[in-house]
C-alpha positions in Angstrom: 5.9 6.7 7.9 4.5 3.6 6.0 3.1 4.3 2.5 1.5 1.4 0.8 -1.0 0.5 -1.8 -3.4 -2.4 -1.1 -4.4 -4.1 -4.4 -7.9 -5.1 -5.8 -9.7 -8.0 -4.3 -7.9 -7.7 -0.8 -9.7 -7.2 2.4 -8.9 -3.7 4.0 -8.8 -4.4 7.5 -6.8 -7.6 7.2 -4.5 -5.7 5.0 -3.7 -3.0 7.5 -3.0 -5.7 10.1 -0.7 -7.3 7.7 1.0 -4.1 7.0 1.4 -3.5 10.8 2.9 -7.1 11.3 5.4 -6.5 8.4 6.5 -3.3 10.1 8.9 -2.5 13.0 6.4 0.0 14.4 5.1 -0.5 17.9 2.0 1.6 17.1 0.7 3.8 14.3 -1.8 6.5 13.4 -3.6 5.9 10.2 -3.4 9.4 8.5 -5.5 8.5 5.5 -6.9 5.7 3.3 -7.6 6.8 -0.3 -9.3 4.4 -2.8 -12.4 2.4 -3.5 -14.4 -0.7 -2.2 -16.8 -3.0 -4.0 -18.2 -4.5 -0.7 -18.1 -2.5 2.5 -18.9 -3.9 6.0 -19.5 -1.4 8.7 -20.5 -1.4 12.5 -22.9 1.4 13.0 -23.1 3.6 16.1 -25.8 1.4 17.6 -23.7 -1.5 17.2 -25.5 -3.0 14.2 -23.6 -4.5 11.3 -24.4 -3.6 7.8 -23.1 -4.7 4.4 -23.2 -2.4 1.6 -22.7 -4.0 -2.0 -21.6 -2.0 -4.8 -18.7 0.3 -5.7 -18.0 3.2 -3.1 -15.2 5.7 -2.8 -13.3 6.0 0.3 -13.6 9.6 1.2 -12.4 9.7 4.7 -10.7 7.6 7.3 -8.7 7.7 10.3 -7.6 5.5 13.2 -5.0 3.6 15.3 -3.1 0.6 14.5 -1.0 -1.7 16.9 0.0 -5.2 17.0 -3.1 -5.8 19.3 -5.6 -4.6 16.6 -6.8 -2.2 14.0 -9.5 0.8 15.1 -10.7 2.8 11.9 -13.7 4.6 11.3 -14.3 5.3 7.5 -16.9 7.3 5.2 -17.6 6.0 1.8 -19.7 7.6 -1.0 -21.8 5.8 -3.6 -22.1 6.8 -7.1 -24.7 9.6 -6.3 -22.3 11.2 -3.6 -24.4 9.8 -0.7 -22.1 9.2 2.4 -22.1 6.3 4.8 -19.8 5.9 7.5 -19.0 3.6 10.6 -16.4 1.5 12.2 -14.2 -0.6 9.5 -15.0 -4.3 9.9 -13.3 -7.4 8.0 -15.0 -8.0 4.7 -14.6 -4.4 3.0 -13.0 -5.7 -0.4 -10.8 -3.4 -2.4 -12.3 -2.3 -5.8 -9.5 -0.3 -7.5 -6.9 0.6 -5.0 -6.3 1.6 -1.3 -3.5 4.0 -0.6 -2.5 3.9 3.0 -0.4 6.4 5.0 0.4 5.4 8.7 2.6 7.5 10.9 4.7 5.9 13.7 3.9 6.6 17.2 6.4 6.7 19.7 3.8 5.6 22.4 2.6 2.0 22.5 -0.8 1.4 21.7 -2.8 -1.6 23.2 -6.4 -2.7 22.8 -7.7 -4.1 26.3 -11.3 -5.6 26.4 -13.5 -3.2 28.5 -16.5 -4.9 29.9 -18.4 -1.6 30.1 -18.3 -1.2 26.4 -17.9 -4.9 25.3 -15.1 -4.0 23.0 -11.3 -3.9 23.0 -10.5 -0.1 23.7 -7.4 1.8 23.4 -4.8 1.9 26.3 -1.5 3.7 25.8 1.6 2.6 27.6 
């Protein structure tokens, strides 16, 4: 298992990519991300991209990670406990910390472009 801390000011998605590149894992399952963001970039279910400025607690996250990419869904809450969620995009900047736990998968995950969705989708070898 990879357990790591991402420091303030770093981009969450890029840091996840770096963690994967620095490991010997073929693929991984993101078990949790605990921490906070000061800028949150999400792709919503209708494919709109939204930016939320301000401090948000990461309250839930899950996903897959491989050399081909990172696919994470994340939920964050504001100072009033209102929850926002969506697909993690680059530009999510760590506020105080992000603690990451990634479990190695014995299967190899690939992300291959699917013309029917317009996105790279999971393919398992």
